[in-house]
DSSP file (Angstrom, degrees, kcal/mol; ACC not computed):
  #  RESIDUE AA STRUCTURE BP1 BP2  ACC     N-H-->O    O-->H-N    N-H-->O    O-->H-N    TCO  KAPPA ALPHA  PHI   PSI    X-CA   Y-CA   Z-CA
    1    1 A M              0   0    0      0, 0.0     2,-0.4     0, 0.0    22,-0.0   0.000 360.0 360.0 360.0 136.3  -16.6   -7.0  -16.5
    2    2 A F        -     0   0    0     23,-0.1     2,-0.5     2,-0.0    25,-0.1  -0.949 360.0-166.5-114.4 134.8  -13.9   -6.2  -14.0
    3    3 A I        -     0   0    0     -2,-0.4     2,-0.5     2,-0.0    10,-0.0  -0.986   6.3-167.3-118.3 123.5  -13.2   -8.4  -10.9
    4    4 A V        +     0   0    0     -2,-0.5     2,-0.4     2,-0.0    -2,-0.0  -0.941  11.6 176.4-112.6 129.9  -10.9   -6.9   -8.3
    5    5 A T        -     0   0    0     -2,-0.5     5,-0.1     5,-0.0    -2,-0.0  -0.963  33.9-113.2-134.6 150.8   -9.5   -9.1   -5.6
    6    6 A Y    >   -     0   0    0     -2,-0.4     3,-2.3     1,-0.1     4,-0.4  -0.591  45.2-105.3 -76.4 142.6   -7.2   -8.8   -2.7
    7    7 A P  G >  S+     0   0    0      0, 0.0     3,-2.0     0, 0.0     4,-0.4   0.770 115.2  60.1 -46.5 -42.3   -4.0  -10.9   -3.4
    8    8 A P  G 3  S+     0   0    0      0, 0.0     3,-0.3     0, 0.0     4,-0.1   0.815 111.1  43.6 -59.2 -24.8   -4.7  -13.8   -0.9
    9    9 A A  G X  S+     0   0    0     -3,-2.3     3,-1.6     1,-0.2     4,-0.4   0.435  86.1  99.6 -94.8   0.7   -7.9  -14.5   -2.9
   10   10 A A  G X  S+     0   0    0     -3,-2.0     3,-1.8    -4,-0.4     4,-0.4   0.831  72.4  61.9 -59.8 -34.7   -6.2  -14.1   -6.3
   11   11 A S  G >  S+     0   0    0     -4,-0.4     3,-0.8    -3,-0.3     4,-0.5   0.751  92.3  67.3 -66.7 -19.7   -5.8  -17.8   -6.8
   12   12 A A  G X> S+     0   0    0     -3,-1.6     4,-1.3     1,-0.2     3,-0.7   0.725  84.3  74.1 -68.3 -19.8   -9.6  -18.1   -6.8
   13   13 A I  H <> S+     0   0    0     -3,-1.8     4,-2.5    -4,-0.4    -1,-0.2   0.853  83.4  66.1 -60.9 -35.0   -9.6  -16.1  -10.0
   14   14 A D  H <> S+     0   0    0     -3,-0.8     4,-1.0    -4,-0.4    -1,-0.2   0.889 101.1  49.4 -55.3 -38.8   -8.3  -19.2  -11.8
   15   15 A L  H <4 S+     0   0    0     -3,-0.7     3,-0.4    -4,-0.5     4,-0.4   0.893 109.7  51.0 -66.5 -39.0  -11.6  -20.9  -11.1
   16   16 A I  H >< S+     0   0    0     -4,-1.3     3,-1.4     1,-0.2    -2,-0.2   0.878 102.6  60.3 -66.4 -37.1  -13.6  -17.9  -12.3
   17   17 A R  H 3< S+     0   0    0     -4,-2.5    -1,-0.2     1,-0.3    -2,-0.2   0.804 100.1  55.5 -63.1 -28.5  -11.6  -17.9  -15.6
   18   18 A F  T 3< S+     0   0    0     -4,-1.0    -1,-0.3    -3,-0.4    -2,-0.2   0.594  83.1 100.6 -81.7  -8.7  -12.8  -21.4  -16.5
   19   19 A N  S <  S-     0   0    0     -3,-1.4     2,-0.2    -4,-0.4    -3,-0.0  -0.659  87.5-113.7 -74.9 121.2  -16.4  -20.3  -16.1
   20   20 A P        -     0   0    0      0, 0.0    -2,-0.1     0, 0.0    -1,-0.1  -0.371  41.6-178.1 -63.2 124.8  -17.7  -19.7  -19.6
   21   21 A M        -     0   0    0      2,-0.2     4,-0.1    -2,-0.2    -4,-0.0  -0.932  35.6-128.4-122.8 148.2  -18.5  -16.0  -20.1
   22   22 A P  S    S+     0   0    0      0, 0.0     2,-0.3     0, 0.0    -1,-0.1   0.634  93.5  56.2 -70.1 -10.8  -19.8  -14.4  -23.2
   23   23 A C  S    S-     0   0    0      1,-0.1    -2,-0.2   -22,-0.0     2,-0.1  -0.768  94.8 -97.2-117.3 164.6  -17.0  -11.9  -23.2
   24   24 A S        -     0   0    0     -2,-0.3     2,-0.4     1,-0.0    -1,-0.1  -0.435  37.5-144.4 -75.9 155.4  -13.3  -12.2  -23.2
   25   25 A S        -     0   0    0     -2,-0.1     2,-0.4    -8,-0.1   -23,-0.1  -0.948  17.0-178.7-125.0 145.8  -11.4  -12.1  -19.9
   26   26 A E        -     0   0    0     -2,-0.4     2,-0.5     2,-0.0   101,-0.1  -0.998  19.0-140.1-139.7 136.3   -8.1  -10.7  -19.0
   27   27 A L        -     0   0    0     -2,-0.4   101,-3.1    99,-0.3     2,-0.4  -0.854  15.4-162.2-100.0 131.3   -6.4  -10.7  -15.6
   28   28 A F  E     -a  128   0A   0     -2,-0.5     2,-0.5    99,-0.2    -2,-0.0  -0.923   8.0-145.3-112.6 138.8   -4.5   -7.6  -14.6
   29   29 A F  E     -a  129   0A   0     99,-2.8   101,-2.9    -2,-0.4     2,-0.6  -0.901   5.8-161.1-106.9 126.6   -2.0   -7.6  -11.8
   30   30 A V        -     0   0    0     -2,-0.5     2,-0.0    99,-0.2    93,-0.0  -0.933  16.2-164.3-107.6 113.2   -1.6   -4.6   -9.5
   31   31 A D        -     0   0    0     -2,-0.6     3,-0.1     1,-0.2   104,-0.0  -0.190  40.0 -61.8 -86.0 179.6    1.8   -4.7   -7.7
   32   32 A L  S    S-     0   0    0      1,-0.1    -1,-0.2   106,-0.1    38,-0.1  -0.359  71.6 -94.4 -58.5 143.8    2.9   -2.7   -4.7
   33   33 A P        -     0   0    0      0, 0.0    35,-0.4     0, 0.0    -1,-0.1  -0.341  35.7-128.2 -67.9 142.4    2.8    1.0   -5.5
   34   34 A T     >  -     0   0    0     -3,-0.1     4,-3.0    33,-0.1     5,-0.2  -0.199  36.7 -91.9 -74.1 174.9    6.0    2.7   -6.7
   35   35 A A  H  > S+     0   0    0      1,-0.2     4,-2.3     2,-0.2     5,-0.1   0.917 129.3  47.3 -57.4 -45.5    7.3    5.9   -5.1
   36   36 A D  H  > S+     0   0    0      1,-0.2     4,-2.1     2,-0.2    -1,-0.2   0.902 113.3  48.3 -64.9 -40.0    5.4    8.1   -7.6
   37   37 A E  H  > S+     0   0    0      2,-0.2     4,-2.7     1,-0.2    -2,-0.2   0.899 110.5  51.1 -67.0 -39.5    2.2    6.0   -7.1
   38   38 A R  H  X S+     0   0    0     -4,-3.0     4,-3.2     2,-0.2     5,-0.3   0.906 108.3  52.9 -62.4 -40.6    2.6    6.3   -3.3
   39   39 A R  H  X S+     0   0    0     -4,-2.3     4,-2.4    -5,-0.2    -2,-0.2   0.928 111.6  45.4 -59.9 -45.2    3.0   10.0   -3.6
   40   40 A D  H  X S+     0   0    0     -4,-2.1     4,-2.2     2,-0.2    -2,-0.2   0.923 115.0  47.2 -64.9 -44.7   -0.3   10.2   -5.6
   41   41 A I  H  X S+     0   0    0     -4,-2.7     4,-2.5     1,-0.2     5,-0.2   0.938 114.5  46.6 -62.4 -47.3   -2.1    7.9   -3.2
   42   42 A L  H  X S+     0   0    0     -4,-3.2     4,-3.1     1,-0.2     5,-0.3   0.892 109.8  53.7 -63.7 -40.1   -0.9    9.8   -0.1
   43   43 A S  H  X S+     0   0    0     -4,-2.4     4,-1.9    -5,-0.3    -1,-0.2   0.921 110.3  48.0 -59.5 -44.4   -1.7   13.2   -1.7
   44   44 A L  H  X S+     0   0    0     -4,-2.2     4,-2.5     1,-0.2    -2,-0.2   0.945 116.7  41.1 -61.3 -50.0   -5.3   12.0   -2.3
   45   45 A Y  H  X>S+     0   0    0     -4,-2.5     4,-2.9     2,-0.2     5,-0.6   0.847 111.4  55.0 -73.0 -33.6   -5.8   10.6    1.2
   46   46 A M  H  X5S+     0   0    0     -4,-3.1     6,-1.8    -5,-0.2     4,-1.3   0.908 114.6  41.9 -62.8 -40.3   -4.0   13.5    3.0
   47   47 A R  H  X5S+     0   0    0     -4,-1.9     4,-0.8    -5,-0.3    -2,-0.2   0.920 118.4  45.7 -70.3 -44.0   -6.4   15.9    1.2
   48   48 A K  H  <5S+     0   0    0     -4,-2.5    -2,-0.2    -5,-0.2    -3,-0.2   0.935 128.1  21.4 -67.4 -48.6   -9.5   13.7    1.8
   49   49 A Y  H  <5S+     0   0    0     -4,-2.9    -3,-0.2    -5,-0.1    -2,-0.2   0.787 137.7  24.9 -94.9 -29.5   -9.0   12.8    5.4
   50   50 A L  H  <<S-     0   0    0     -4,-1.3    -3,-0.2    -5,-0.6    -2,-0.1   0.484  89.3-128.4-117.1  -5.6   -6.7   15.5    6.8
   51   51 A N     <  +     0   0    0     -4,-0.8     2,-0.4    -5,-0.5    -4,-0.3   0.885  62.5 141.2  55.6  41.1   -7.3   18.5    4.5
   52   52 A L        -     0   0    0     -6,-1.8     2,-0.5    -9,-0.1    -1,-0.2  -0.886  55.6-128.1-115.0 143.2   -3.6   18.7    4.0
   53   53 A E        -     0   0    0     -2,-0.4     2,-0.8    -3,-0.1   -10,-0.0  -0.787  24.8-149.3 -84.7 132.6   -1.5   19.5    0.9
   54   54 A F        +     0   0    0     -2,-0.5     2,-0.3   -11,-0.1   -11,-0.1  -0.866  45.1 107.6-111.7  99.9    1.1   16.9    0.5
   55   55 A S     >  +     0   0    0     -2,-0.8     4,-0.9   -12,-0.0     3,-0.4  -0.952  42.5  37.2-158.5 174.4    4.3   18.2   -1.1
   56   56 A G  H  > S-     0   0    0     -2,-0.3     4,-2.1     1,-0.2     5,-0.1  -0.234 106.9 -28.2  77.7-161.4    7.9   19.1   -0.6
   57   57 A E  H  > S+     0   0    0      1,-0.2     4,-2.3     2,-0.2    -1,-0.2   0.846 135.4  57.5 -61.8 -36.1   10.5   17.6    1.5
   58   58 A F  H  > S+     0   0    0     -3,-0.4     4,-2.3     2,-0.2    -1,-0.2   0.932 107.4  47.5 -60.6 -45.5    8.0   16.3    4.0
   59   59 A A  H  X S+     0   0    0     -4,-0.9     4,-2.7     1,-0.2     5,-0.2   0.912 109.9  53.4 -61.7 -42.6    6.2   14.4    1.2
   60   60 A D  H  X S+     0   0    0     -4,-2.1     4,-2.1     1,-0.2    -1,-0.2   0.909 109.1  49.5 -57.7 -42.5    9.5   13.0    0.1
   61   61 A K  H  X S+     0   0    0     -4,-2.3     4,-2.4     2,-0.2    -2,-0.2   0.924 112.7  45.3 -65.0 -45.7   10.2   11.7    3.6
   62   62 A V  H  X S+     0   0    0     -4,-2.3     4,-2.1     2,-0.2    -1,-0.2   0.889 111.3  53.2 -67.6 -38.5    6.8   10.0    4.0
   63   63 A V  H  < S+     0   0    0     -4,-2.7    -1,-0.2    -5,-0.2    -2,-0.2   0.912 111.4  46.9 -61.2 -42.2    7.0    8.5    0.5
   64   64 A E  H >< S+     0   0    0     -4,-2.1     3,-1.4    -5,-0.2    -2,-0.2   0.927 111.7  49.6 -65.3 -45.5   10.4    7.0    1.4
   65   65 A I  H 3< S+     0   0    0     -4,-2.4    -1,-0.2     1,-0.3    -2,-0.2   0.852 107.1  57.3 -60.5 -35.1    9.2    5.7    4.8
   66   66 A S  T >< S+     0   0    0     -4,-2.1     3,-2.3    -5,-0.2    -1,-0.3   0.280  71.7 136.8 -86.7  11.8    6.2    4.1    3.1
   67   67 A D  T <  S+     0   0    0     -3,-1.4     3,-0.1     1,-0.3   -33,-0.1  -0.399  73.5  24.2 -58.5 129.3    8.3    1.9    0.7
   68   68 A G  T 3  S+     0   0    0    -35,-0.4    41,-0.6     1,-0.4    -1,-0.3   0.360  93.3 130.6  94.1  -4.4    6.7   -1.5    0.7
   69   69 A F    <   -     0   0    0     -3,-2.3    -1,-0.4   -36,-0.1     2,-0.2  -0.514  53.0-132.7 -78.4 148.8    3.2   -0.3    1.8
   70   70 A T     >  -     0   0    0     -2,-0.2     4,-2.0   -38,-0.1     5,-0.1  -0.493  31.1-104.1 -85.5 168.4    0.1   -1.3   -0.1
   71   71 A G  H  > S+     0   0    0      1,-0.2     4,-2.5     2,-0.2     5,-0.2   0.876 125.5  54.1 -59.1 -37.1   -2.5    1.3   -1.0
   72   72 A A  H  > S+     0   0    0      2,-0.2     4,-2.7     1,-0.2    -1,-0.2   0.876 105.2  53.0 -66.4 -38.0   -4.6    0.0    1.9
   73   73 A D  H  > S+     0   0    0      2,-0.2     4,-2.1     1,-0.2    -1,-0.2   0.913 110.6  48.1 -60.9 -42.3   -1.7    0.5    4.3
   74   74 A L  H  X S+     0   0    0     -4,-2.0     4,-2.1     2,-0.2     5,-0.2   0.944 114.2  44.5 -64.5 -48.9   -1.4    4.1    3.2
   75   75 A E  H  X S+     0   0    0     -4,-2.5     4,-3.0     1,-0.2     5,-0.2   0.927 112.6  51.9 -62.2 -44.6   -5.1    4.8    3.5
   76   76 A S  H  X S+     0   0    0     -4,-2.7     4,-2.4     1,-0.2    -1,-0.2   0.888 109.6  49.3 -60.6 -41.0   -5.3    3.1    6.8
   77   77 A T  H  X S+     0   0    0     -4,-2.1     4,-1.7     2,-0.2    -1,-0.2   0.920 114.7  43.5 -66.5 -44.5   -2.4    5.1    8.3
   78   78 A V  H  X S+     0   0    0     -4,-2.1     4,-1.9     2,-0.2    -2,-0.2   0.912 114.1  50.7 -67.9 -41.7   -3.8    8.4    7.1
   79   79 A R  H  X S+     0   0    0     -4,-3.0     4,-2.5    -5,-0.2    -2,-0.2   0.892 107.3  54.6 -62.7 -39.3   -7.3    7.5    8.2
   80   80 A D  H  X S+     0   0    0     -4,-2.4     4,-2.4    -5,-0.2    -1,-0.2   0.899 106.7  51.1 -60.8 -41.0   -6.0    6.5   11.6
   81   81 A L  H  X S+     0   0    0     -4,-1.7     4,-2.2     2,-0.2    -1,-0.2   0.894 109.2  50.9 -61.9 -39.9   -4.4    9.9   12.0
   82   82 A A  H  X S+     0   0    0     -4,-1.9     4,-1.5     2,-0.2    -2,-0.2   0.920 110.2  48.9 -64.5 -43.5   -7.7   11.6   11.1
   83   83 A Y  H  X S+     0   0    0     -4,-2.5     4,-3.1     1,-0.2     5,-0.2   0.908 110.2  51.9 -62.4 -41.8   -9.6    9.5   13.7
   84   84 A R  H  X S+     0   0    0     -4,-2.4     4,-2.1     1,-0.2     7,-0.3   0.915 108.8  49.7 -60.5 -43.1   -6.9   10.4   16.3
   85   85 A S  H  < S+     0   0    0     -4,-2.2    -1,-0.2     1,-0.2    -2,-0.2   0.795 116.1  43.0 -70.0 -26.2   -7.3   14.1   15.6
   86   86 A I  H  < S+     0   0    0     -4,-1.5    -2,-0.2    -5,-0.2    -1,-0.2   0.897 117.8  43.9 -80.2 -44.2  -11.1   13.9   15.9
   87   87 A A  H  < S+     0   0    0     -4,-3.1     2,-0.5     1,-0.2    -2,-0.2   0.747 116.5  46.3 -75.5 -24.9  -11.2   11.6   19.0
   88   88 A N    ><  -     0   0    0     -4,-2.1     3,-1.7    -5,-0.2    -1,-0.2  -0.916  60.6-166.7-127.5 106.6   -8.5   13.5   21.0
   89   89 A A  T 3  S+     0   0    0     -2,-0.5    -1,-0.1     1,-0.3    -2,-0.1   0.739  91.9  55.8 -62.1 -22.9   -8.7   17.3   21.1
   90   90 A N  T 3  S+     0   0    0     64,-0.1     2,-0.3     2,-0.1    -1,-0.3   0.541  80.2 108.9 -87.1  -8.0   -5.1   17.3   22.5
   91   91 A F    <   -     0   0    0     -3,-1.7     2,-0.6    -7,-0.3    -3,-0.1  -0.554  59.7-150.3 -73.7 128.1   -3.6   15.4   19.5
   92   92 A I        -     0   0    0     -2,-0.3     2,-2.1     1,-0.0     5,-0.2  -0.883   8.8-142.3-103.6 123.8   -1.5   17.6   17.4
   93   93 A L        +     0   0    0     -2,-0.6     2,-0.2     4,-0.1    -2,-0.0  -0.521  45.6 156.2 -83.7  73.3   -1.4   16.7   13.7
   94   94 A S     >  -     0   0    0     -2,-2.1     4,-2.1     1,-0.1     5,-0.2  -0.500  59.5-109.3 -95.7 165.4    2.3   17.6   13.3
   95   95 A E  H  > S+     0   0    0      1,-0.2     4,-2.7     2,-0.2     5,-0.2   0.895 120.8  55.9 -58.5 -39.6    4.8   16.4   10.8
   96   96 A E  H  > S+     0   0    0      1,-0.2     4,-2.5     2,-0.2    -1,-0.2   0.917 108.3  46.0 -60.8 -44.5    6.5   14.5   13.6
   97   97 A N  H  > S+     0   0    0      2,-0.2     4,-2.2     1,-0.2    -1,-0.2   0.855 112.4  50.9 -67.9 -34.4    3.3   12.6   14.5
   98   98 A I  H  X S+     0   0    0     -4,-2.1     4,-2.0     2,-0.2    -2,-0.2   0.938 112.3  46.1 -67.5 -45.4    2.6   11.8   10.9
   99   99 A V  H  X S+     0   0    0     -4,-2.7     4,-2.6     1,-0.2    -2,-0.2   0.915 112.1  51.9 -61.9 -43.2    6.1   10.4   10.4
  100  100 A T  H  X S+     0   0    0     -4,-2.5     4,-1.7     1,-0.2    51,-0.3   0.903 106.8  53.6 -60.4 -42.1    5.7    8.5   13.7
  101  101 A A  H  X S+     0   0    0     -4,-2.2     4,-0.5     1,-0.2    -1,-0.2   0.917 112.3  44.0 -60.0 -43.2    2.4    7.0   12.5
  102  102 A F  H >< S+     0   0    0     -4,-2.0     3,-0.8     1,-0.2    -1,-0.2   0.872 111.2  53.5 -70.8 -36.6    4.1    5.8    9.3
  103  103 A N  H 3< S+     0   0    0     -4,-2.6    -1,-0.2     1,-0.2    -2,-0.2   0.783 103.0  59.7 -66.8 -25.5    7.1    4.5   11.1
  104  104 A N  H 3< S+     0   0    0     -4,-1.7     2,-0.3    -5,-0.2    -1,-0.2   0.684  86.4  94.0 -75.9 -18.4    4.8    2.5   13.4
  105  105 A V    <<  -     0   0    0     -3,-0.8   -36,-0.0    -4,-0.5   -32,-0.0  -0.590  55.8-165.4 -80.2 132.8    3.4    0.5   10.5
  106  106 A V        -     0   0    0     -2,-0.3     5,-0.1    42,-0.0    -3,-0.1  -0.913  22.3-150.0-113.5 100.3    4.9   -2.9    9.6
  107  107 A P    >>  -     0   0    0      0, 0.0     4,-2.1     0, 0.0     3,-2.0  -0.184  25.7-106.2 -72.2 163.2    3.5   -3.7    6.2
  108  108 A L  H 3> S+     0   0    0      1,-0.3     4,-3.0     2,-0.2     8,-0.2   0.823 118.4  65.9 -54.9 -34.5    2.9   -7.1    4.8
  109  109 A S  H 34 S+     0   0    0    -41,-0.6    -1,-0.3     1,-0.2   -40,-0.1   0.718 109.9  37.7 -65.1 -18.6    6.0   -6.8    2.6
  110  110 A Q  H <4 S+     0   0    0     -3,-2.0    -2,-0.2     2,-0.1    -1,-0.2   0.795 120.5  42.8 -97.2 -37.7    8.1   -6.7    5.7
  111  111 A T  H  < S+     0   0    0     -4,-2.1    -2,-0.2     1,-0.2    -3,-0.2   0.835 134.9  13.6 -79.5 -31.7    6.2   -9.3    7.8
  112  112 A S    >X  +     0   0    0     -4,-3.0     4,-1.4    -5,-0.2     3,-1.3  -0.440  64.0 159.4-142.7  65.3    5.7  -11.8    5.0
  113  113 A P  H 3> S+     0   0    0      0, 0.0     4,-2.5     0, 0.0     5,-0.2   0.812  77.4  64.4 -59.8 -27.4    7.9  -11.0    2.0
  114  114 A E  H 3> S+     0   0    0      1,-0.2     4,-2.1     2,-0.2     5,-0.1   0.842  99.5  52.7 -65.0 -31.0    7.5  -14.6    0.9
  115  115 A K  H <> S+     0   0    0     -3,-1.3     4,-2.5     2,-0.2    -1,-0.2   0.917 108.8  49.1 -68.5 -42.7    3.7  -14.0    0.5
  116  116 A I  H  X S+     0   0    0     -4,-1.4     4,-2.6    -8,-0.2    -2,-0.2   0.928 112.3  48.2 -62.2 -44.2    4.4  -11.0   -1.7
  117  117 A E  H  X S+     0   0    0     -4,-2.5     4,-2.7     2,-0.2    -1,-0.2   0.895 111.3  50.4 -63.6 -39.6    6.9  -13.0   -3.8
  118  118 A A  H  X S+     0   0    0     -4,-2.1     4,-2.2     2,-0.2    -1,-0.2   0.902 111.5  48.2 -64.8 -40.7    4.4  -15.9   -4.1
  119  119 A I  H  X S+     0   0    0     -4,-2.5     4,-2.5     2,-0.2    -2,-0.2   0.908 112.4  49.2 -65.5 -41.9    1.6  -13.4   -5.3
  120  120 A R  H  X S+     0   0    0     -4,-2.6     4,-2.6     2,-0.2    -2,-0.2   0.912 109.7  51.1 -64.2 -42.1    4.0  -11.9   -7.8
  121  121 A D  H  X S+     0   0    0     -4,-2.7     4,-1.4     2,-0.2    -2,-0.2   0.911 110.2  50.3 -60.5 -41.8    5.0  -15.3   -9.1
  122  122 A W  H  X S+     0   0    0     -4,-2.2     4,-1.6     1,-0.2     3,-0.3   0.932 112.1  47.9 -59.7 -46.1    1.3  -16.1   -9.5
  123  123 A G  H  X S+     0   0    0     -4,-2.5     4,-2.5     1,-0.2    -2,-0.2   0.859 105.5  57.5 -65.1 -36.7    0.8  -12.8  -11.4
  124  124 A K  H  < S+     0   0    0     -4,-2.6    -1,-0.2     1,-0.2    -2,-0.2   0.847 113.6  40.2 -62.7 -33.1    3.8  -13.4  -13.7
  125  125 A E  H  < S+     0   0    0     -4,-1.4    -1,-0.2    -3,-0.3    -2,-0.2   0.762 130.7  22.0 -85.2 -27.0    2.3  -16.6  -14.9
  126  126 A R  H  < S+     0   0    0     -4,-1.6   -99,-0.3    -5,-0.1     2,-0.3   0.491 110.3  54.5-125.1  -4.9   -1.4  -15.6  -15.1
  127  127 A A     <  -     0   0    0     -4,-2.5   -99,-0.2    -5,-0.2  -101,-0.0  -0.847  64.7-120.8-137.1 166.7   -1.8  -11.9  -15.4
  128  128 A V  E     -a   28   0A   0   -101,-3.1   -99,-2.8    -2,-0.3     2,-0.3  -0.901  43.5-108.7-102.3 132.1   -0.9   -8.8  -17.4
  129  129 A P  E >   -a   29   0A   0      0, 0.0     3,-0.9     0, 0.0   -99,-0.2  -0.463  21.0-149.5 -65.2 125.6    0.8   -6.0  -15.3
  130  130 A A  T 3  S+     0   0    0   -101,-2.9  -100,-0.1    -2,-0.3  -102,-0.0   0.816  96.2  51.8 -64.6 -31.2   -1.7   -3.2  -14.9
  131  131 A S  T 3  S-     0   0    0   -102,-0.5    -1,-0.2     2,-0.2  -101,-0.1   0.635 108.4-122.1 -80.8 -14.0    1.1   -0.6  -14.7
  132  132 A G  S <  S+     0   0    0     -3,-0.9    -2,-0.1     1,-0.4    -1,-0.1   0.339  80.4 111.5  85.0  -7.6    2.7   -1.8  -17.9
  133  133 A K  S    S-     0   0    0      1,-0.1    -1,-0.4     0, 0.0    -2,-0.2  -0.659  83.6 -84.6 -95.2 155.0    5.9   -2.4  -15.9
  134  134 A P    >   -     0   0    0      0, 0.0     3,-1.8     0, 0.0     4,-0.2  -0.290  50.5-103.4 -58.4 140.9    7.2   -5.9  -15.2
  135  135 A I  T 3  S+     0   0    0      1,-0.3  -105,-0.0     2,-0.1   -15,-0.0  -0.479 107.8  11.9 -66.0 129.9    5.6   -7.6  -12.2
  136  136 A G  T 3  S+     0   0    0     -2,-0.2    -1,-0.3  -104,-0.1     4,-0.1   0.678  83.0 141.9  75.7  17.7    8.1   -7.5   -9.3
  137  137 A G    <   +     0   0    0     -3,-1.8     2,-0.6     1,-0.1    -2,-0.1   0.799  61.5  61.3 -62.7 -28.8   10.3   -5.1  -11.2
  138  138 A E  S    S-     0   0    0     -4,-0.2  -106,-0.1  -106,-0.1    -1,-0.1  -0.893  91.1-130.4-101.4 122.0   10.9   -3.3   -7.9
  139  139 A E        -     0   0    0     -2,-0.6     2,-0.5     1,-0.1    -2,-0.1  -0.324  24.7-105.0 -67.8 148.4   12.6   -5.4   -5.3
  140  140 A L        -     0   0    0     -4,-0.1     2,-0.6   -27,-0.1    -1,-0.1  -0.636  35.1-139.8 -72.3 125.8   11.3   -5.6   -1.8
  141  141 A I        -     0   0    0     -2,-0.5     2,-0.7    -3,-0.1    -1,-0.0  -0.793   6.9-142.5 -92.7 120.8   13.6   -3.6    0.3
  142  142 A Q        -     0   0    0     -2,-0.6     3,-0.1     1,-0.0   -32,-0.1  -0.732  20.0-147.4 -83.2 116.2   14.2   -5.2    3.7
  143  143 A K        -     0   0    0     -2,-0.7    -1,-0.0     1,-0.2     0, 0.0  -0.164  48.2 -41.2 -75.8 177.3   14.4   -2.4    6.2
  144  144 A K        -     0   0    0      1,-0.1    -1,-0.2     3,-0.0     2,-0.1   0.008  65.4-130.3 -42.7 135.0   16.6   -2.6    9.3
  145  145 A S        +     0   0    0     -3,-0.1    -1,-0.1     3,-0.0    -3,-0.0  -0.414  65.4  54.1 -84.2 166.8   16.6   -5.9   10.9
  146  146 A G  S    S-     0   0    0     -2,-0.1     2,-0.0     2,-0.1     0, 0.0  -0.308 100.7 -26.7  97.0 175.3   16.0   -6.4   14.6
  147  147 A P        -     0   0    0      0, 0.0     2,-0.5     0, 0.0    -3,-0.0  -0.309  60.5-134.3 -65.3 143.0   13.1   -5.3   16.8
  148  148 A K        -     0   0    0    -44,-0.0     2,-0.6   -42,-0.0    -2,-0.1  -0.857  11.4-139.0 -99.7 126.0   11.3   -2.2   15.7
  149  149 A T        -     0   0    0     -2,-0.5     2,-0.4     2,-0.0     0, 0.0  -0.758  21.4-163.3 -86.1 122.5   10.6    0.4   18.4
  150  150 A R        -     0   0    0     -2,-0.6     2,-0.3   -46,-0.0   -49,-0.1  -0.867   8.5-139.5-109.3 140.9    7.2    1.8   18.0
  151  151 A K        -     0   0    0     -2,-0.4     2,-0.5   -51,-0.3   -47,-0.1  -0.751  17.9-121.9 -98.6 144.6    6.0    5.0   19.6
  152  152 A V        -     0   0    0     -2,-0.3     2,-0.6     2,-0.0   -51,-0.0  -0.731  18.9-154.8 -86.0 127.4    2.5    5.4   21.1
  153  153 A L              0   0    0     -2,-0.5   -62,-0.1     1,-0.1   -56,-0.0  -0.910 360.0 360.0 -99.9 124.4    0.4    8.2   19.6
  154  154 A V              0   0    0     -2,-0.6   -63,-0.1   -64,-0.1   -64,-0.1   0.443 360.0 360.0 -94.7 360.0   -2.1    9.5   22.0
């Protein structure tokens, strides 16, 4: 049996582990995606929602911009672009608009890095890294400090 939980609910897993089960249980920790993992996730969602091939320098740029994003952040941003292009006939799905959409996102790793560190600390004590790499092996990169100017996509 596999139980998948979003990190804020992860501490509830401790209660589940004490529930006697006829099978053995193991907790796996899924950290923020690496650059290669973000590329794979974005490629999947760009194809699924936008019917776009995601490769080359453009892909490199978006992967770099999306450092610190969760898989849900990536999907949500691409899905939002798909909704915009459906809802607004004048919306142009250009590289510039895609980059702007990703630049407009402020992921949890930027708004609450202490939460990510607390979740990682929890995982280090109680779980096996799903990737096989050490939990928290990639440091959270703090992007430019100060107010972030966000552009409106119509």
